[in-house]
N, C-alpha and C positions, 0 to 999 in steps of 0.2 A: 681385414687383411693386413696384418705383421706385416712389416715392413724389416729384415733382419739386417741391422748396418754389415758396411764386413769391417773384423778386425783390425784395428792398427800397432803398428808394430812398434813397441813401447823400450824406450831404459832411461835408466836412472842418471839424475845427473851427480856426477862425480861429486860434487861441492855440494850442495840441499840435497840429490838426493827425490828429487821428484822425479814422478814421470812425466814424461816427454817422447811424443811424436818421435823415432826415429831419423825423420826424414827429416825435421826440424830439427834436431840436435847441430851444436856444435861441435866438430868433429874435428879439433887440433893435432895432428898424432906426427908422430918418432919412431925411430927407430926401430925403440922395443914394446911402443905399449899405443894403444891409441886411449883418448882422453873426450869426455863429453861431458856437458854443457848446456842447462835450460837459458838461458843468453852471457848481457856481458857485465852482469855486474857478477857471477861466479867465476867467469872464466878468467875476473879482475882478478877475484878471491885466491882464486890460484894460483895467478902467477903469483901474488903477494908470497903466498905463502912455497911456490918452490922456492924462491931466490930469499926466502928468510931460510931454507932449509939449504942453500947451497952456501948460502955464507957460512952454517953453521958449521958443517961439511970441511969449510979452508979455503972450499974454491969462488 
């Protein structure tokens, strides 16, 4: 008898695009968007990229 596993909702990491279960994604929220990360390394990269973008804008 084949047992069918329940489908797990996934989402792509905003940095590396790796598919991760939505329940396991890190979800830093801001006023205008939600970003999902597969782990701390991608979250740290996002923070670094965001800080560099702010500096480039003069902020």
